[in-house]
C-alpha positions in Angstrom: 22.1 76.3 -43.0 23.2 79.2 -40.8 24.0 82.4 -42.7 26.2 85.5 -42.1 26.7 88.9 -43.6 29.7 89.5 -45.9 31.0 92.1 -48.3 31.8 90.2 -51.5 32.7 90.6 -55.2 30.3 88.7 -57.4 32.0 90.1 -60.5 35.5 91.5 -60.6 35.9 95.2 -61.5 35.7 98.7 -60.0 34.9 99.6 -56.4 31.2 99.4 -57.0 31.6 95.7 -57.4 32.0 95.4 -53.6 28.5 94.5 -52.4 26.7 93.2 -49.3 25.5 89.5 -49.5 24.0 87.0 -47.1 26.2 83.9 -47.4 26.6 80.5 -45.6 28.3 80.8 -42.3 31.5 78.7 -42.4 32.2 75.8 -40.1 35.5 74.0 -39.3 36.8 72.3 -42.5 40.4 71.4 -41.7 42.0 70.1 -38.5 44.1 73.2 -37.9 41.2 75.6 -38.6 39.8 78.2 -36.2 36.6 79.9 -36.9 37.0 83.6 -36.0 34.2 86.1 -35.3 35.7 89.1 -37.2 35.9 92.3 -35.2 38.2 94.2 -37.5 40.2 93.9 -40.7 42.5 96.0 -42.8 42.8 97.0 -46.5 46.0 96.1 -48.4 47.0 96.6 -52.1 46.3 92.9 -52.7 42.6 93.6 -52.0 42.3 96.2 -54.8 44.3 94.1 -57.3 42.2 91.0 -56.7 39.0 93.0 -57.0 40.2 94.4 -60.3 41.2 90.9 -61.5 44.8 92.0 -62.1 46.5 90.2 -59.2 49.4 88.2 -60.7 51.9 87.5 -57.9 51.0 83.8 -58.5 50.7 82.7 -62.2 47.4 80.8 -61.6 45.9 82.7 -58.6 42.4 82.9 -60.0 42.3 79.2 -60.6 42.5 78.5 -56.9 40.3 81.1 -55.2 36.5 81.0 -54.7 35.6 82.6 -58.0 32.5 84.7 -58.8 31.4 83.4 -62.2 28.9 85.9 -63.7 25.3 84.7 -63.5 26.1 81.6 -61.4 25.8 83.0 -57.9 29.5 82.7 -57.0 31.4 85.2 -54.9 34.8 85.9 -53.3 35.2 87.5 -49.9 38.4 89.6 -49.8 40.4 90.6 -46.8 43.8 89.2 -46.1 44.4 89.9 -42.4 42.2 90.7 -39.4 41.4 90.2 -35.7 38.5 88.8 -33.8 37.3 86.2 -31.3 37.8 82.5 -31.7 34.3 80.9 -32.1 35.4 77.3 -32.7 38.6 75.2 -33.1 39.6 72.2 -35.1 40.9 69.0 -33.5 44.6 69.7 -34.2 44.6 73.3 -32.9 47.1 74.0 -30.1 47.5 77.1 -28.0 44.2 78.7 -28.9 40.8 78.1 -27.6 37.2 79.4 -27.9 36.9 82.9 -26.6 40.5 83.9 -27.3 41.2 87.3 -28.9 43.4 86.8 -31.9 45.0 88.5 -34.9 46.1 86.7 -38.0 47.1 86.6 -41.6 44.6 84.7 -43.7 45.0 82.3 -46.6 45.5 83.9 -50.0 43.1 81.4 -51.5 40.2 81.1 -49.0 37.4 83.5 -48.2 38.7 86.5 -46.3 38.0 88.8 -43.4 35.3 91.1 -45.0 32.7 89.0 -43.3 31.2 88.2 -39.9 33.1 85.0 -39.6 36.2 83.6 -41.2 38.1 80.3 -41.3 41.8 80.8 -40.5 44.6 78.3 -40.2 45.5 78.6 -36.5 49.2 78.3 -37.4 48.9 81.8 -39.0 47.3 83.4 -35.9 48.3 84.4 -32.4 46.8 86.1 -29.4 46.5 89.8 -30.2 48.6 92.3 -28.3 46.8 93.1 -25.0 47.5 96.8 -25.3 45.9 97.1 -28.8 42.3 97.3 -29.8 40.9 94.9 -32.4 41.2 97.5 -35.1 44.8 98.4 -34.2 45.7 94.7 -34.1 44.1 94.1 -37.5 46.3 96.7 -39.1 49.5 94.8 -38.4 49.7 91.1 -39.6 50.1 91.3 -43.3 52.5 94.3 -43.4 54.5 93.2 -40.4 55.0 89.6 -41.6 55.9 90.8 -45.1 58.5 93.2 -43.7 59.9 90.7 -41.2 60.3 88.0 -43.8 61.9 90.5 -46.2 64.5 91.9 -43.7 65.2 88.8 -41.5 64.6 85.9 -43.8 65.2 87.1 -47.4 67.9 89.7 -46.8 69.3 87.9 -43.8 70.1 91.0 -41.8 71.8 90.3 -38.5 70.9 92.0 -35.2 73.3 94.8 -34.5 75.0 94.7 -37.9 77.1 97.7 -38.7 75.3 98.4 -42.0 72.5 100.6 -43.3 69.3 99.9 -45.2 67.4 102.0 -47.8 63.6 101.4 -47.7 61.7 102.7 -50.7 58.4 104.2 -49.6 59.0 104.5 -45.9 55.6 105.9 -45.1 53.7 103.0 -46.7 52.1 100.1 -44.8 55.0 97.8 -45.2 57.7 100.5 -45.2 56.6 101.9 -41.9 56.9 98.6 -40.1 60.1 97.7 -41.9 61.6 100.9 -40.6 60.7 99.8 -37.0 62.1 96.3 -37.6 65.3 97.7 -39.0 65.9 100.3 -36.3 64.3 98.9 -33.1 64.4 95.1 -33.6 67.5 94.6 -35.7 69.1 97.7 -34.3 70.7 98.9 -37.5 72.6 102.2 -37.0 71.3 103.7 -40.3 67.8 103.4 -41.7 67.2 105.6 -44.8 63.7 105.8 -46.2 62.3 107.6 -49.2 59.5 110.1 -48.8 58.2 113.1 -50.8 56.0 115.2 -48.6 56.5 116.9 -45.2 53.9 114.7 -43.6 55.3 111.4 -44.9 58.8 112.5 -43.9 57.6 113.2 -40.3 55.7 109.9 -40.2 58.6 107.9 -41.5 60.9 109.4 -39.0 58.5 108.6 -36.2 58.5 105.0 -37.4 62.3 104.6 -37.1 64.0 106.3 -40.1 67.3 107.9 -39.2 67.5 109.7 -42.6 65.1 110.4 -45.4 65.6 111.1 -49.1 63.2 112.2 -51.8 62.1 109.4 -54.1 61.2 111.9 -56.8 64.9 112.9 -57.2 68.1 111.0 -58.0 68.6 108.6 -55.0 72.3 107.8 -55.3 73.4 111.4 -55.1 71.1 112.1 -52.2 72.4 109.1 -50.2 76.0 110.0 -50.9 75.3 113.5 -49.7 74.2 112.1 -46.3 77.8 111.2 -45.5 76.9 108.0 -43.8 79.4 106.3 -41.5 78.3 102.8 -42.4 77.7 101.3 -45.9 74.2 100.8 -47.3 74.3 97.0 -47.6 70.5 96.4 -48.0 67.7 97.9 -50.1 64.1 97.0 -49.6 61.7 98.1 -52.4 58.0 98.3 -51.4 56.8 100.4 -54.4 57.4 100.4 -58.2 60.3 98.1 -58.5 61.6 99.0 -62.0 62.7 102.6 -61.4 64.8 101.6 -58.3 66.7 98.6 -59.7 69.6 100.6 -61.2 69.8 103.2 -58.4 69.9 100.3 -55.9 73.0 98.9 -57.6 74.7 102.3 -57.3 73.8 102.7 -53.7 74.5 99.2 -52.5 77.9 98.2 -51.1 79.6 95.2 -52.7 77.9 91.9 -51.9 74.8 93.8 -50.9 71.3 92.5 -51.2 68.1 94.0 -52.6 64.6 92.7 -51.9 61.3 93.7 -53.6 57.7 93.0 -52.8 56.4 94.6 -56.0 56.1 92.8 -59.4 57.9 94.1 -62.5 58.0 92.8 -66.0 61.6 93.8 -66.4 64.7 94.0 -64.3 67.0 96.6 -65.9 70.3 95.3 -64.5 72.4 95.2 -67.7 75.1 97.8 -67.8 74.9 98.6 -64.0 76.9 97.5 -61.0 74.7 94.4 -60.3 77.3 92.0 -61.5 80.4 94.0 -60.7 79.4 94.3 -57.1 78.1 90.7 -56.9 74.8 91.9 -55.6 71.8 89.7 -54.8 68.2 90.3 -55.8 65.4 88.4 -54.0 61.6 88.5 -54.0 59.4 88.5 -50.9 55.8 87.2 -51.0 54.0 86.6 -47.7 51.8 84.0 -49.4 54.6 81.7 -50.5 54.5 79.6 -47.4 50.7 78.9 -47.2 50.6 78.6 -51.0 53.2 75.9 -51.2 52.4 74.5 -47.7 55.9 75.0 -46.2 56.9 76.3 -42.8 53.2 76.8 -42.0 53.7 77.7 -38.3 56.1 80.5 -39.0 53.5 83.3 -39.4 52.0 82.5 -36.1 55.4 82.5 -34.4 56.2 85.9 -36.0 52.9 87.3 -34.7 53.4 85.9 -31.3 56.8 87.6 -31.0 55.2 90.8 -32.5 52.6 90.8 -29.7 55.4 90.8 -27.1 57.3 93.6 -29.0 54.1 95.7 -29.1 53.4 95.2 -25.4 57.0 96.1 -24.6 56.8 99.3 -26.7 59.5 98.2 -29.2 57.1 98.2 -32.1 54.1 100.5 -32.4 50.9 100.2 -34.5 51.0 102.2 -37.8 47.2 102.5 -38.1 46.3 106.0 -39.5 42.6 105.8 -40.3 39.7 103.7 -39.0 36.6 103.1 -41.1 33.4 101.2 -40.4 33.2 97.6 -41.6 30.4 98.0 -44.0 30.1 98.4 -47.8 30.6 102.2 -47.7 33.6 101.9 -45.4 35.2 99.1 -47.4 34.8 101.0 -50.7 36.4 104.0 -49.0 39.3 101.8 -47.9 39.9 100.5 -51.4 39.6 104.1 -52.7 42.4 105.3 -50.3 44.7 102.5 -51.4 44.2 103.2 -55.1 44.7 106.9 -54.5 48.3 106.1 -53.7 48.9 108.8 -51.0 47.8 107.2 -47.8 50.3 106.6 -45.0 50.6 103.6 -42.8 47.5 101.4 -42.7 43.7 101.9 -43.0 41.6 99.4 -41.1 37.9 98.7 -40.6 36.1 98.0 -37.4 32.7 96.4 -36.6 32.4 98.7 -33.6 33.3 102.0 -35.3 30.7 104.7 -35.5 27.1 104.5 -34.1 25.9 101.1 -33.1 27.8 97.9 -33.6 25.8 95.8 -36.1 28.0 94.7 -39.0 27.0 95.9 -42.5 24.1 98.1 -41.4 
């Protein structure tokens, strides 16, 4: 059986549990599969949560993934988006062929992109933007699809709507593309983001924010002080849901909507304007569609449109740091995410640094 190199977790836990392993090279399993030779991948908060065995966006997540039972040789390959070259295609694949350069969002419950090869549902992939490198392209899928679904599908924002949005954590991976979608794709006149440092304020503004406020201070008073000409009808929470639920109710206009991508064990809505204003709260989870096998071609469609937007200059890549796709680089990527202060996205490339041999 052919083998490949991969970075795996054989036992869940701290960063040191990410290790190199020779594993079987995958081959086409399902009719819509493409086998991708991975050229680059990115690191997202889900990677660190799964590695630490604390990921709980699905109640039974660990019952469905390739698990690493201690002492039994099992392993899980992380990495939830990436880019590369199509090596083989399944019989039902349309629009993609061997040799195509693609970027994609992988399945939440199959082996991921921290490997030489990865099986990907072709309906979650698209030709990568021609003006981006593999590593730049790999930085976009998970964060962009999440932000797009949140703003366009969950919140239902209409293009050109005379309303504003508040995005919590505007300099983060999702927040920085959400700002671009809100300002340059949906063309909202007001995009307020939360930041706390000079560098995050500058970055968020460059990504599309028309105004910024400090998330370390009382948000409603800061937003009121801006003297906005249109109401804040939407709030998108991408960091620490609980502290922002009550302020969101104060800030939102009547019949407004709030979306969060971050879990919380409590929703402190009682005694606030949530009911008085008839506000809507909704979750966004990118994995809902592949998990429940609904609307399976939508992610590919979103990425296909994104490629055009990137090529036209409407949306720009938010990659901030490139690391080498090896054990040391991946551990550094997880460390940056867990540090909580990185901006945009960090991604890993096979071709970064001296030489181009994966995992050496």
